[in-house]
Every structure is written in structure tokens, then in C-alpha cells.
Backbone of each chain as nested JSON, in Angstrom:
{
  "chains": [
    {"id": "A", "residues": [
      {"number": 1, "name": "MET", "atoms": {"N": [106.361, 104.483, 102.473], "CA": [105.512, 103.23, 102.572], "C": [103.819, 103.757, 101.755]}},
      {"number": 2, "name": "ALA", "atoms": {"N": [103.134, 103.021, 101.02], "CA": [101.85, 103.596, 100.346], "C": [101.233, 103.079, 101.614]}},
      {"number": 3, "name": "GLU", "atoms": {"N": [100.195, 103.431, 101.714], "CA": [99.002, 103.874, 102.48], "C": [97.385, 102.958, 102.365]}},
      {"number": 4, "name": "ILE", "atoms": {"N": [97.399, 102.374, 103.165], "CA": [96.3, 101.07, 103.107], "C": [94.799, 102.486, 103.79]}},
      {"number": 5, "name": "LYS", "atoms": {"N": [93.911, 102.552, 103.011], "CA": [92.921, 103.219, 103.676], "C": [91.918, 101.838, 104.082]}},
      {"number": 6, "name": "TYR", "atoms": {"N": [91.425, 102.006, 104.929], "CA": [89.985, 101.232, 105.187], "C": [89.218, 102.013, 106.182]}},
      {"number": 7, "name": "GLU", "atoms": {"N": [87.77, 101.138, 106.417], "CA": [86.747, 101.432, 106.931], "C": [85.956, 100.375, 107.611]}},
      {"number": 8, "name": "VAL", "atoms": {"N": [85.846, 100.14, 108.579], "CA": [85.282, 98.56, 109.284], "C": [83.843, 99.532, 109.487]}},
      {"number": 9, "name": "VAL", "atoms": {"N": [83.353, 98.921, 108.391], "CA": [81.508, 99.162, 108.12], "C": [80.728, 98.559, 108.835]}},
      {"number": 10, "name": "GLU", "atoms": {"N": [81.321, 97.398, 108.935], "CA": [80.33, 96.468, 110.42], "C": [81.127, 95.578, 111.028]}},
      {"number": 11, "name": "HIS", "atoms": {"N": [80.922, 95.719, 112.51], "CA": [81.912, 94.628, 113.307], "C": [80.836, 93.536, 113.755]}},
      {"number": 12, "name": "ILE", "atoms": {"N": [80.888, 92.433, 113.02], "CA": [80.141, 91.504, 113.249], "C": [80.477, 90.706, 114.607]}},
      {"number": 13, "name": "GLY", "atoms": {"N": [81.695, 90.712, 115.028], "CA": [81.872, 89.883, 116.266], "C": [83.182, 89.641, 116.6]}},
      {"number": 14, "name": "VAL", "atoms": {"N": [83.826, 89.431, 117.784], "CA": [85.196, 88.463, 118.176], "C": [85.357, 87.238, 118.606]}},
      {"number": 15, "name": "LEU", "atoms": {"N": [86.017, 86.647, 117.673], "CA": [86.127, 85.363, 117.834], "C": [86.976, 84.88, 119.231]}},
      {"number": 16, "name": "SER", "atoms": {"N": [87.819, 85.454, 119.512], "CA": [88.681, 85.386, 120.553], "C": [89.879, 86.652, 121.318]}},
      {"number": 17, "name": "GLU", "atoms": {"N": [90.114, 86.533, 122.192], "CA": [90.83, 87.332, 122.83], "C": [92.329, 87.063, 123.548]}},
      {"number": 18, "name": "SER", "atoms": {"N": [93.744, 87.439, 122.861], "CA": [94.536, 86.945, 123.553], "C": [94.966, 87.64, 124.595]}},
      {"number": 19, "name": "ALA", "atoms": {"N": [96.122, 87.115, 125.541], "CA": [96.685, 87.616, 126.867], "C": [96.737, 89.003, 126.874]}},
      {"number": 20, "name": "LYS", "atoms": {"N": [97.37, 89.38, 125.733], "CA": [98.321, 90.704, 125.131], "C": [96.72, 91.94, 124.663]}},
      {"number": 21, "name": "GLY", "atoms": {"N": [95.519, 90.918, 124.868], "CA": [94.787, 91.836, 124.538], "C": [94.058, 91.843, 122.978]}},
      {"number": 22, "name": "TRP", "atoms": {"N": [95.132, 91.379, 122.05], "CA": [94.949, 91.133, 120.333], "C": [93.513, 90.675, 120.507]}},
      {"number": 23, "name": "LYS", "atoms": {"N": [92.696, 90.892, 119.105], "CA": [91.412, 90.156, 118.984], "C": [90.898, 89.99, 117.779]}},
      {"number": 24, "name": "LYS", "atoms": {"N": [90.874, 88.432, 117.535], "CA": [90.752, 87.854, 116.207], "C": [88.798, 88.56, 116.052]}},
      {"number": 25, "name": "GLU", "atoms": {"N": [88.681, 89.165, 114.885], "CA": [87.616, 89.517, 114.592], "C": [86.896, 89.208, 113.306]}},
      {"number": 26, "name": "LEU", "atoms": {"N": [85.725, 89.257, 113.2], "CA": [84.877, 88.822, 111.735], "C": [84.68, 90.44, 111.883]}},
      {"number": 27, "name": "ASN", "atoms": {"N": [84.728, 91.151, 110.763], "CA": [84.553, 92.448, 110.353], "C": [83.791, 92.499, 108.762]}},
      {"number": 28, "name": "LEU", "atoms": {"N": [83.158, 93.798, 108.374], "CA": [82.771, 94.161, 107.334], "C": [83.73, 95.313, 106.938]}},
      {"number": 29, "name": "ILE", "atoms": {"N": [84.796, 95.201, 105.714], "CA": [85.555, 96.206, 105.985], "C": [85.834, 96.369, 104.175]}},
      {"number": 30, "name": "SER", "atoms": {"N": [85.666, 97.825, 104.401], "CA": [85.838, 98.195, 103.17], "C": [87.445, 98.817, 102.777]}},
      {"number": 31, "name": "TRP", "atoms": {"N": [88.081, 98.381, 102.012], "CA": [89.211, 98.654, 101.521], "C": [89.445, 99.866, 100.335]}},
      {"number": 32, "name": "ASN", "atoms": {"N": [90.299, 100.796, 101.115], "CA": [90.522, 101.587, 99.893], "C": [89.271, 102.169, 99.253]}},
      {"number": 33, "name": "GLY", "atoms": {"N": [88.219, 102.55, 99.882], "CA": [86.985, 102.752, 99.276], "C": [86.615, 102.025, 98.626]}},
      {"number": 34, "name": "ASN", "atoms": {"N": [86.471, 100.977, 98.17], "CA": [85.91, 100.099, 97.273], "C": [84.911, 99.158, 97.952]}},
      {"number": 35, "name": "ALA", "atoms": {"N": [84.139, 97.913, 97.975], "CA": [82.985, 97.515, 97.965], "C": [83.629, 96.882, 99.86]}},
      {"number": 36, "name": "PRO", "atoms": {"N": [82.315, 96.658, 100.8], "CA": [83.038, 95.958, 101.659], "C": [83.199, 94.788, 101.782]}},
      {"number": 37, "name": "LYS", "atoms": {"N": [83.772, 94.039, 101.969], "CA": [84.457, 92.519, 102.322], "C": [84.335, 92.055, 103.662]}},
      {"number": 38, "name": "TYR", "atoms": {"N": [84.175, 90.841, 103.528], "CA": [84.122, 90.165, 105.269], "C": [85.712, 89.931, 105.562]}},
      {"number": 39, "name": "ASP", "atoms": {"N": [85.944, 90.22, 106.609], "CA": [87.743, 89.982, 107.059], "C": [87.615, 89.202, 108.27]}},
      {"number": 40, "name": "ILE", "atoms": {"N": [88.564, 88.398, 108.532], "CA": [89.003, 87.548, 109.662], "C": [90.118, 88.236, 109.967]}},
      {"number": 41, "name": "ARG", "atoms": {"N": [90.372, 88.674, 110.868], "CA": [91.829, 89.292, 111.318], "C": [92.219, 89.678, 112.758]}},
      {"number": 42, "name": "GLU", "atoms": {"N": [93.218, 89.503, 113.163], "CA": [93.86, 89.917, 114.15], "C": [94.079, 91.185, 114.605]}},
      {"number": 43, "name": "TRP", "atoms": {"N": [93.749, 92.056, 115.823], "CA": [93.385, 93.583, 115.707], "C": [93.787, 93.817, 117.314]}},
      {"number": 44, "name": "ALA", "atoms": {"N": [95.149, 94.873, 117.462], "CA": [95.739, 94.837, 119.065], "C": [94.627, 96.136, 119.187]}},
      {"number": 45, "name": "PRO", "atoms": {"N": [94.762, 96.025, 120.575], "CA": [93.797, 96.801, 121.388], "C": [93.271, 98.302, 120.25]}},
      {"number": 46, "name": "ASN", "atoms": {"N": [92.151, 98.626, 120.447], "CA": [91.594, 99.874, 119.861], "C": [92.073, 100.0, 118.677]}},
      {"number": 47, "name": "ARG", "atoms": {"N": [92.278, 98.814, 118.042], "CA": [92.494, 98.221, 116.572], "C": [93.621, 99.586, 115.806]}},
      {"number": 48, "name": "GLU", "atoms": {"N": [94.823, 99.387, 116.768], "CA": [95.646, 100.389, 116.647], "C": [96.649, 99.857, 115.532]}},
      {"number": 49, "name": "LYS", "atoms": {"N": [97.051, 98.341, 115.62], "CA": [97.792, 97.488, 114.688], "C": [97.104, 96.684, 114.298]}},
      {"number": 50, "name": "MET", "atoms": {"N": [97.018, 96.147, 112.563], "CA": [96.014, 95.152, 112.069], "C": [96.994, 94.002, 112.319]}},
      {"number": 51, "name": "GLY", "atoms": {"N": [96.546, 92.64, 112.749], "CA": [97.333, 91.346, 112.109], "C": [97.563, 90.638, 111.034]}},
      {"number": 52, "name": "LYS", "atoms": {"N": [97.36, 89.381, 110.658], "CA": [97.452, 88.417, 109.407], "C": [95.903, 88.658, 109.377]}},
      {"number": 53, "name": "GLY", "atoms": {"N": [95.723, 88.304, 107.97], "CA": [93.683, 87.765, 108.07], "C": [93.774, 87.221, 106.904]}},
      {"number": 54, "name": "VAL", "atoms": {"N": [92.495, 87.232, 106.644], "CA": [91.998, 87.071, 105.103], "C": [90.242, 87.87, 104.783]}},
      {"number": 55, "name": "THR", "atoms": {"N": [90.444, 88.066, 103.938], "CA": [89.649, 88.597, 103.441], "C": [88.522, 88.443, 102.499]}},
      {"number": 56, "name": "LEU", "atoms": {"N": [87.162, 87.888, 102.631], "CA": [86.072, 86.953, 101.78], "C": [85.265, 87.918, 101.241]}},
      {"number": 57, "name": "SER", "atoms": {"N": [84.886, 87.52, 99.814], "CA": [84.202, 88.258, 98.935], "C": [82.482, 87.46, 99.683]}},
      {"number": 58, "name": "GLU", "atoms": {"N": [81.538, 88.264, 98.9], "CA": [80.208, 87.956, 99.368], "C": [80.242, 86.046, 99.24]}},
      {"number": 59, "name": "GLU", "atoms": {"N": [80.624, 85.893, 97.661], "CA": [80.471, 84.812, 97.412], "C": [81.153, 83.556, 98.05]}},
      {"number": 60, "name": "GLU", "atoms": {"N": [82.942, 84.051, 98.093], "CA": [83.558, 83.233, 99.524], "C": [82.884, 83.308, 100.553]}},
      {"number": 61, "name": "PHE", "atoms": {"N": [82.181, 83.629, 100.908], "CA": [81.862, 83.906, 102.214], "C": [80.448, 82.711, 102.241]}},
      {"number": 62, "name": "GLU", "atoms": {"N": [79.562, 83.105, 101.2], "CA": [78.405, 82.174, 101.196], "C": [79.269, 80.792, 101.205]}},
      {"number": 63, "name": "THR", "atoms": {"N": [80.184, 80.654, 100.413], "CA": [80.662, 79.027, 100.048], "C": [80.972, 78.509, 101.362]}},
      {"number": 64, "name": "LEU", "atoms": {"N": [81.905, 79.44, 102.25], "CA": [82.545, 78.957, 103.801], "C": [81.843, 78.735, 104.852]}},
      {"number": 65, "name": "LYS", "atoms": {"N": [80.595, 79.501, 104.505], "CA": [78.902, 78.946, 105.165], "C": [78.684, 77.845, 105.262]}},
      {"number": 66, "name": "GLY", "atoms": {"N": [78.345, 77.327, 103.498], "CA": [77.771, 75.861, 103.469], "C": [79.222, 74.862, 104.045]}},
      {"number": 67, "name": "PHE", "atoms": {"N": [80.318, 75.183, 103.651], "CA": [81.049, 74.017, 104.53], "C": [80.7, 74.009, 105.907]}},
      {"number": 68, "name": "LEU", "atoms": {"N": [80.706, 75.191, 106.565], "CA": [80.798, 74.948, 108.236], "C": [79.372, 74.055, 108.464]}},
      {"number": 69, "name": "ASN", "atoms": {"N": [78.397, 74.327, 107.417], "CA": [77.4, 73.824, 108.2], "C": [77.442, 72.458, 107.827]}},
      {"number": 70, "name": "GLN", "atoms": {"N": [78.324, 72.071, 107.221], "CA": [78.602, 70.851, 106.827], "C": [79.124, 70.072, 107.653]}},
      {"number": 71, "name": "LEU", "atoms": {"N": [79.819, 70.629, 108.121], "CA": [80.754, 69.767, 109.349], "C": [80.235, 69.495, 110.917]}}
    ]},
    {"id": "B", "residues": [
      {"number": 1, "name": "MET", "atoms": {"N": [116.822, 80.282, 108.101], "CA": [114.928, 80.31, 107.838], "C": [115.08, 79.157, 108.772]}},
      {"number": 2, "name": "ALA", "atoms": {"N": [113.897, 79.365, 109.783], "CA": [113.28, 78.422, 110.443], "C": [112.588, 77.298, 109.328]}},
      {"number": 3, "name": "GLU", "atoms": {"N": [112.225, 76.337, 109.632], "CA": [111.422, 75.784, 108.93], "C": [109.838, 75.231, 109.391]}},
      {"number": 4, "name": "ILE", "atoms": {"N": [108.622, 75.516, 108.793], "CA": [107.397, 75.317, 109.199], "C": [107.207, 73.679, 108.725]}},
      {"number": 5, "name": "LYS", "atoms": {"N": [107.207, 72.934, 109.62], "CA": [106.234, 71.767, 109.236], "C": [104.409, 71.554, 108.998]}},
      {"number": 6, "name": "TYR", "atoms": {"N": [104.092, 71.222, 108.255], "CA": [102.667, 71.207, 108.235], "C": [102.127, 69.858, 107.368]}},
      {"number": 7, "name": "GLU", "atoms": {"N": [100.946, 69.829, 107.94], "CA": [100.301, 68.372, 107.45], "C": [98.751, 68.951, 107.56]}},
      {"number": 8, "name": "VAL", "atoms": {"N": [98.56, 68.535, 105.904], "CA": [97.127, 68.812, 105.397], "C": [96.295, 67.726, 105.934]}},
      {"number": 9, "name": "VAL", "atoms": {"N": [95.233, 67.667, 107.154], "CA": [94.939, 66.635, 107.553], "C": [93.405, 66.418, 107.213]}},
      {"number": 10, "name": "GLU", "atoms": {"N": [92.943, 67.304, 106.554], "CA": [91.573, 66.935, 105.92], "C": [91.421, 68.304, 105.197]}},
      {"number": 11, "name": "HIS", "atoms": {"N": [91.116, 68.199, 103.635], "CA": [91.033, 69.292, 102.678], "C": [89.207, 69.243, 102.691]}},
      {"number": 12, "name": "ILE", "atoms": {"N": [88.898, 70.433, 103.192], "CA": [87.341, 70.883, 103.545], "C": [86.933, 71.164, 102.668]}},
      {"number": 13, "name": "GLY", "atoms": {"N": [87.325, 71.99, 101.632], "CA": [86.507, 72.184, 100.524], "C": [87.749, 73.991, 100.01]}},
      {"number": 14, "name": "VAL", "atoms": {"N": [87.169, 74.326, 98.747], "CA": [87.756, 75.384, 97.841], "C": [86.824, 76.39, 98.048]}},
      {"number": 15, "name": "LEU", "atoms": {"N": [87.047, 77.672, 98.316], "CA": [86.363, 78.78, 98.324], "C": [86.246, 79.763, 96.949]}},
      {"number": 16, "name": "SER", "atoms": {"N": [87.681, 79.497, 96.641], "CA": [87.294, 80.432, 95.053], "C": [88.683, 80.005, 94.561]}},
      {"number": 17, "name": "GLU", "atoms": {"N": [88.866, 80.362, 93.433], "CA": [90.544, 79.979, 92.49], "C": [90.473, 81.305, 91.828]}},
      {"number": 18, "name": "SER", "atoms": {"N": [91.811, 81.611, 91.813], "CA": [92.047, 83.05, 91.389], "C": [92.342, 82.437, 89.905]}},
      {"number": 19, "name": "ALA", "atoms": {"N": [92.515, 83.614, 89.187], "CA": [93.05, 83.544, 87.323], "C": [94.451, 82.637, 87.137]}},
      {"number": 20, "name": "LYS", "atoms": {"N": [95.741, 83.09, 88.652], "CA": [96.505, 82.8, 88.163], "C": [96.44, 80.907, 88.783]}},
      {"number": 21, "name": "GLY", "atoms": {"N": [95.456, 80.423, 89.106], "CA": [95.179, 79.163, 89.977], "C": [95.926, 79.077, 91.299]}},
      {"number": 22, "name": "TRP", "atoms": {"N": [95.596, 80.059, 92.261], "CA": [95.979, 80.519, 93.438], "C": [94.181, 79.682, 93.863]}},
      {"number": 23, "name": "LYS", "atoms": {"N": [94.212, 78.947, 94.923], "CA": [93.282, 78.448, 95.969], "C": [92.859, 79.196, 97.008]}},
      {"number": 24, "name": "LYS", "atoms": {"N": [91.763, 79.696, 97.061], "CA": [91.884, 80.245, 98.617], "C": [90.752, 78.768, 99.232]}},
      {"number": 25, "name": "GLU", "atoms": {"N": [91.375, 77.979, 99.998], "CA": [90.848, 77.026, 100.698], "C": [90.598, 77.051, 102.269]}},
      {"number": 26, "name": "LEU", "atoms": {"N": [89.51, 76.126, 102.709], "CA": [89.585, 75.25, 103.907], "C": [89.746, 74.532, 104.44]}},
      {"number": 27, "name": "ASN", "atoms": {"N": [91.135, 73.973, 104.961], "CA": [91.522, 72.948, 105.474], "C": [91.957, 72.872, 107.146]}},
      {"number": 28, "name": "LEU", "atoms": {"N": [92.104, 71.727, 107.422], "CA": [92.326, 71.328, 108.872], "C": [94.014, 71.027, 108.606]}},
      {"number": 29, "name": "ILE", "atoms": {"N": [94.499, 71.739, 109.223], "CA": [95.953, 71.607, 109.325], "C": [96.683, 71.984, 110.795]}},
      {"number": 30, "name": "SER", "atoms": {"N": [97.844, 70.812, 110.483], "CA": [98.596, 70.176, 111.766], "C": [100.024, 70.979, 111.537]}},
      {"number": 31, "name": "TRP", "atoms": {"N": [100.203, 72.034, 112.344], "CA": [101.444, 72.856, 112.045], "C": [102.211, 72.419, 113.383]}},
      {"number": 32, "name": "ASN", "atoms": {"N": [103.35, 72.148, 112.783], "CA": [104.599, 72.02, 113.284], "C": [104.505, 70.409, 114.569]}},
      {"number": 33, "name": "GLY", "atoms": {"N": [103.472, 69.554, 114.448], "CA": [103.147, 68.262, 114.562], "C": [101.853, 68.637, 116.096]}},
      {"number": 34, "name": "ASN", "atoms": {"N": [101.415, 69.573, 116.18], "CA": [100.589, 70.395, 117.012], "C": [99.326, 69.896, 116.689]}},
      {"number": 35, "name": "ALA", "atoms": {"N": [98.327, 69.76, 117.236], "CA": [96.944, 69.365, 117.348], "C": [96.537, 70.134, 116.184]}},
      {"number": 36, "name": "PRO", "atoms": {"N": [95.91, 69.621, 114.791], "CA": [94.976, 70.299, 113.548], "C": [94.003, 71.264, 113.881]}},
      {"number": 37, "name": "LYS", "atoms": {"N": [93.876, 72.747, 113.359], "CA": [93.54, 73.854, 113.339], "C": [92.877, 73.723, 112.021]}},
      {"number": 38, "name": "TYR", "atoms": {"N": [92.018, 74.609, 112.01], "CA": [90.828, 75.034, 110.654], "C": [91.809, 76.312, 110.481]}},
      {"number": 39, "name": "ASP", "atoms": {"N": [91.727, 76.197, 108.99], "CA": [92.995, 77.349, 108.075], "C": [92.108, 77.736, 106.995]}},
      {"number": 40, "name": "ILE", "atoms": {"N": [91.774, 78.949, 106.94], "CA": [91.588, 79.33, 105.721], "C": [92.913, 80.304, 104.932]}},
      {"number": 41, "name": "ARG", "atoms": {"N": [93.425, 80.062, 103.819], "CA": [94.408, 80.691, 103.324], "C": [94.387, 80.111, 101.612]}},
      {"number": 42, "name": "GLU", "atoms": {"N": [95.894, 80.96, 101.169], "CA": [95.0, 81.124, 99.655], "C": [96.519, 80.38, 99.518]}},
      {"number": 43, "name": "TRP", "atoms": {"N": [96.543, 79.345, 98.363], "CA": [97.432, 78.236, 98.341], "C": [98.061, 77.995, 96.237]}},
      {"number": 44, "name": "ALA", "atoms": {"N": [99.195, 78.224, 96.228], "CA": [99.442, 78.216, 94.876], "C": [99.21, 76.51, 94.129]}},
      {"number": 45, "name": "PRO", "atoms": {"N": [99.503, 77.031, 92.959], "CA": [99.178, 75.21, 92.206], "C": [99.844, 74.552, 92.962]}},
      {"number": 46, "name": "ASN", "atoms": {"N": [99.199, 73.068, 93.005], "CA": [99.335, 72.094, 93.635], "C": [100.502, 71.946, 95.013]}},
      {"number": 47, "name": "ARG", "atoms": {"N": [99.575, 73.128, 95.735], "CA": [100.132, 73.932, 97.252], "C": [101.903, 74.24, 97.248]}},
      {"number": 48, "name": "GLU", "atoms": {"N": [102.244, 74.376, 95.774], "CA": [103.611, 74.589, 96.148], "C": [104.058, 75.731, 97.183]}},
      {"number": 49, "name": "LYS", "atoms": {"N": [102.893, 77.03, 97.113], "CA": [103.626, 78.164, 98.139], "C": [102.293, 78.449, 99.004]}},
      {"number": 50, "name": "MET", "atoms": {"N": [102.291, 78.833, 100.085], "CA": [101.408, 79.324, 100.812], "C": [101.104, 80.606, 100.588]}},
      {"number": 51, "name": "GLY", "atoms": {"N": [100.028, 81.637, 100.701], "CA": [99.59, 82.929, 100.787], "C": [98.866, 83.14, 102.552]}},
      {"number": 52, "name": "LYS", "atoms": {"N": [99.075, 84.088, 102.332], "CA": [98.456, 84.669, 104.234], "C": [97.03, 83.867, 103.997]}},
      {"number": 53, "name": "GLY", "atoms": {"N": [96.523, 83.721, 105.393], "CA": [95.672, 83.101, 106.209], "C": [95.172, 83.312, 107.648]}},
      {"number": 54, "name": "VAL", "atoms": {"N": [94.308, 82.872, 107.722], "CA": [94.469, 82.726, 109.279], "C": [93.928, 81.412, 109.866]}},
      {"number": 55, "name": "THR", "atoms": {"N": [94.503, 80.89, 110.844], "CA": [94.302, 79.446, 111.724], "C": [92.98, 79.973, 112.837]}},
      {"number": 56, "name": "LEU", "atoms": {"N": [92.286, 79.104, 112.583], "CA": [91.034, 78.957, 113.769], "C": [91.306, 77.722, 114.829]}},
      {"number": 57, "name": "SER", "atoms": {"N": [91.12, 78.162, 116.05], "CA": [90.854, 76.781, 117.115], "C": [89.523, 76.315, 116.635]}},
      {"number": 58, "name": "GLU", "atoms": {"N": [89.224, 75.092, 117.537], "CA": [87.976, 74.635, 117.617], "C": [87.019, 75.586, 118.041]}},
      {"number": 59, "name": "GLU", "atoms": {"N": [87.595, 76.225, 119.142], "CA": [86.645, 77.334, 119.625], "C": [86.091, 78.703, 118.995]}},
      {"number": 60, "name": "GLU", "atoms": {"N": [87.017, 79.044, 118.11], "CA": [86.981, 79.925, 117.342], "C": [86.016, 79.981, 116.416]}},
      {"number": 61, "name": "PHE", "atoms": {"N": [86.067, 78.364, 115.886], "CA": [85.471, 78.209, 114.502], "C": [84.257, 77.894, 114.764]}},
      {"number": 62, "name": "GLU", "atoms": {"N": [83.872, 77.487, 116.107], "CA": [82.556, 77.289, 116.436], "C": [81.988, 78.651, 116.723]}},
      {"number": 63, "name": "THR", "atoms": {"N": [82.729, 79.656, 116.766], "CA": [82.474, 80.976, 117.445], "C": [82.012, 81.664, 116.037]}},
      {"number": 64, "name": "LEU", "atoms": {"N": [82.407, 81.409, 114.828], "CA": [82.473, 82.065, 113.659], "C": [81.575, 81.576, 112.947]}},
      {"number": 65, "name": "LYS", "atoms": {"N": [81.14, 79.734, 113.001], "CA": [79.894, 79.43, 112.649], "C": [78.609, 80.288, 112.979]}},
      {"number": 66, "name": "GLY", "atoms": {"N": [78.978, 80.489, 114.564], "CA": [77.402, 80.956, 115.109], "C": [76.931, 82.546, 114.488]}},
      {"number": 67, "name": "PHE", "atoms": {"N": [78.248, 82.992, 114.46], "CA": [78.325, 84.587, 113.562], "C": [77.738, 84.376, 112.406]}},
      {"number": 68, "name": "LEU", "atoms": {"N": [77.937, 83.35, 111.27], "CA": [77.475, 83.217, 110.144], "C": [76.253, 82.743, 110.054]}},
      {"number": 69, "name": "ASN", "atoms": {"N": [75.736, 81.654, 111.164], "CA": [74.575, 81.576, 110.916], "C": [73.283, 82.254, 111.27]}},
      {"number": 70, "name": "GLN", "atoms": {"N": [74.059, 83.91, 111.852], "CA": [73.018, 84.661, 112.192], "C": [73.276, 85.918, 111.266]}},
      {"number": 71, "name": "LEU", "atoms": {"N": [73.755, 85.776, 110.157], "CA": [73.915, 86.688, 108.782], "C": [73.45, 86.059, 107.998]}}
    ]}
  ]
}
């Protein structure tokens, strides 16, 4: 299997934690050495496994922010 | 395969659109008849297919909003 390299550039915050200790987090992550993107994703304890999530570019992130503040 | 039933209760907005016409959207979606949750996900044109994404409860959504406004 291909390897995905990533680096958590900035841990912004935890949105929630499940009974099994998985955390839904907002981070700034660099994937395969590329420019960091905002990332909303579930992580196992100690970030040993990653779950499903979405990455957002700076532009998508700003658009999301605009929608959130209208709600 | 098991079937997933969902209903887009409210279309809040489009975060971006890819060259192939997939859109990253913020929606309020009811999954399997449950209470609607906020959902950030990619969709094929006319929502014919869904891509990866995250669902956020009201509480997670409010927490996210708080983080975004601090950035």
C-alpha cells in the first residue's frame, strides 16, 4: 500500500470525544509535504489511526466561516 | 449492501467546485430518519454520488464555530 505522509502543523482544537477515546479534531495538516490545509477528522487515542474526514483549503475554510456566522 | 437513507433538510452553501463538477457542500442532513446533522461533504453533479465527509452534531458545530472565530 502507498504511504501517506502527514504532519500536524497546528492542533487547533477538539470538537468532541467518543466513549472509545476517538477525538474529532480541527487541525492544520500538511499532507505529503504540501502546503498545510485545515482538516476536520476523527483520530484514535494518540493519533494512532485516522478516521474519515475532510480537508479544507484556506479559501474553503473562509467560505465555511462565512456560512457559520450567518447561521 | 445495506442502504443508507438520507434527506438534505437544508442546503446551506457550496464551499468549492472541482473541475469535474463535484461540489464540497455544507448541508443539514437527516441520516436514516434521525435528527438532522451538519454535514461537510463532496457531491457529484446533481448529488448522484457522495464523497467523503464529516457529520457534525449541533454541539460539535458550535465548538467548530468558536474555533473558527478565534483564527
